N, C-alpha and C positions, 0 to 999 in steps of 0.2 A: 725680692722684681724679679729682677737681672739674673735672679739664681733660679728661679721659676721659669721663665719666660725661654732664658736656652734654652735648661734640660726637657721641658717639652717637647719643642719647637727639634730637635739635636733626636728626640725616642722618634716623634710622625716624621721627619724627614731616612733614619733607619726601617722605617716600615713601611714604604711606600715606595724606599724606590728596590723596590723587590716585585719584580715581576709577578701582580697578581694572580698568571696562570698556575703560581707555584707554590703562593699561602693562600692558608686558609683564613680570609679578613674579613672584621664583623668590626662597629661600631657601635659605640654607648652612652649612655648621658643619664643621671642616677642623681636621687634624690636619697640624702645621710643625714641621723638624730641621733641621739641618742646620751647616755650614762660620763661624766667625764669625772674622774677624782686629779683634786688640783693637791699633794699631801703637804704638812703643815713645814709653812720654810720661812725661816733666820731671816730674817733684814740685817744684812748693817749700815744703820743709821752718821751724820754729824749729832743726831737731831739726839740727846738720850742717848744716846749705845746702840746696838744690836736690841730688838724685837721683834716677841715670834708675835708668827701669827697661824690659826686649826681658820678652811676650810670648810665650810660641810657642800655635798654633793653640788656638780653641777649640770648643766646641760651640754648636749654640743650640736648644730647642726652643719648641713653644707652641701655642695654640690661636686661632680663632680661628674667628666668625661672621656671618655681615651678610641685607645684603636687597639682594640686582641688578634694576638696575629697568632696563634697557631696555640701554644697555649700560655704563652706572653698577653698579659697583657702593661700601656705604656697612660700611662694618663694621668690629667691633673689636678688638679684639684682646688677645690679655698673648704672656708671652715672656719668656724666663727666659734669661740669654749667661752664659760661662762662662770663663777662662783666662787657664789659671798665671802665674806670673810664669816666667823666667826665669837672668833676671842682672840684678843691685842691684850700681850703680859709688852711694856713696860718701862725695861728695872728692872725689872719681878714687881712691877705695880699690873695685876688689869687696870685698861680702860676700858671701862664698861659704855663712856660717847662714843665710840669712834667702831663707826662700822662700815659698807664696802662693799670693793668687789674687785676679781683681778681678770678679765678679756683676756681674748687675743684672739688676731685674722690671722688663719695658715697659711699660706698659698706655695700648692706644692707638687713638685713634681715625680711621679710614684712607679715605678716600675713590678709586674706585678708576674707570680707563677704561678700555675695552675693543676694539681698534681697528675696527671691521665692514669684516676681508678676511677676502675666502672662501683660506684657506690652512690649510691640517691644521693650524695649531698658532693662538691668535692671542696677537698683543703687550696687552698694558696695559703703562700707566706708571700711579704717584698719588700719593698725599704720604701723610703720619700727623701730628695731632698728641697729643698725648696726657700724660702724669703717667711720668719716672723713676727706677727705683731701684738706687743703686749701690751696692755692699759693700766694702768692699778690708781684706782678710786680708792678715797677711804675719807666718811663724810663723821662734821659733828653728829652727836644724835640726841635732840634736844627735841623739847616735848609739841614747841611749838615756832620750831625754827629746825632747817638741814641747809646745813650754810658747805658747797664742798671744802674741803681744807689744801686735801693736796690730792693733783694730782699729771701728770707726768705716761709718760706712752717711748717706745723703746723702739725702734729693730731691728733683727736681730738673726742670723742664716739663722737654720733648725734641718733640723731629722729627724727621720721616722721610721720607726718599724713595726711591718703588719704579721698580723694570721690569724685568719677566719677559715670561715665557711661558705660557698655558694649551693642553694639551687636553688634547678632552674627551672620554674615554671609548664614554660616550653622555650621554644628558642627566642624567641624575639622580650619573656625575659623573667627575671633574678632575684633573686631576692639570699642579699649577705647577711650576712654579721660577722665583725668586725671586730679579738682586738686589737692596741696603737697607738704605742708608744712613745709623744711626738715631748721632744723637746730637745733648747737652741743652742746652736755650737760654741756661745761664750754666754756670757754672763754681763744683764743686765741692770741697766742703770736706770736709776730716774733724777729729778733733782728741779723743784719746783719753790718757787716766794716764797717763802711764812710770813701769814693770809695777817696776822701780828707785832711784822716786822721787826727789828733787827733791836739785845737788847744786849748793851754794854754796859758794865757793872764793873767799880775798882778797873777801869780799863782790859779787863776779861770781856770774850763774846758770850754769855750763855746761854745766847739769846742771837741766831743767823740765821743774815738777811736770804740766805739762800737750803735747804734742805735737799737735802742728795741721802739717798740709799740704794744699795743692791743688791739682788735675788737673786730667786729663781723660779721654776720653769720646768720641773715636769712634768705633764697632765699623759696618767694614763683611759684611756675611750673609747668604749664598750658603745659602738658606732653598728646598726641599725641600718640596709641598705634599700634601697630599692633600682634594677636599674633596666634603663627598655636598647636593642638591638637591635640595630637594626641592618638590612644588607648582609645579614646571616646566609651562610652555607647551611641550603636543607640538611639532616643528614645520612650518608648514604645509605640506601636498599639492602637488605639482609641481601648476605649470597644464598 
């Protein structure tokens, strides 16, 4: 959270510190949504060793707002992503009764550069840093009852790379199509109480009191945005 706020504040202060008479500045807000792909994960656990999880394609939604200064944009972004898992394999054995999802909340400070080309669409690239909360949820799947089995979350610093195209419908409304690769900068660590409790056989713990696991969360996101601008200067008349 602190990284997100500090990055956004620094970018805004840098831009607003420039004399408005010398800079072309506009402000914008937008909504976004699209497709999220979470690759298959191999999680390391103290409960039965490693297990392999496959995920269905998911979705992302979010909002963002910022300042455009000449060809640069400085923005703050909130994004929510969710992917349902479709297949668990624990110790080489499919766990057909386990279902769940992995979702996240990302708060990012982004810097983007719009290439000044005379095309119908404007390409851009960028990067972002911030904070990422990832929530892991696994449920038992029985005909008459669904019980929370594993549930925990972890906050970690994160970064993302951005590339996309912008189409200006007019000087106030734009459509953008982006590819955004989001990755945590630290490993994710989860732990939760085992609802079945600890089991000890012949002095050996065969089922721990707490279940812990480590995993990753590199997501690929296709994002479509509608962006609204204000205070945008009118284009200069042709000579």
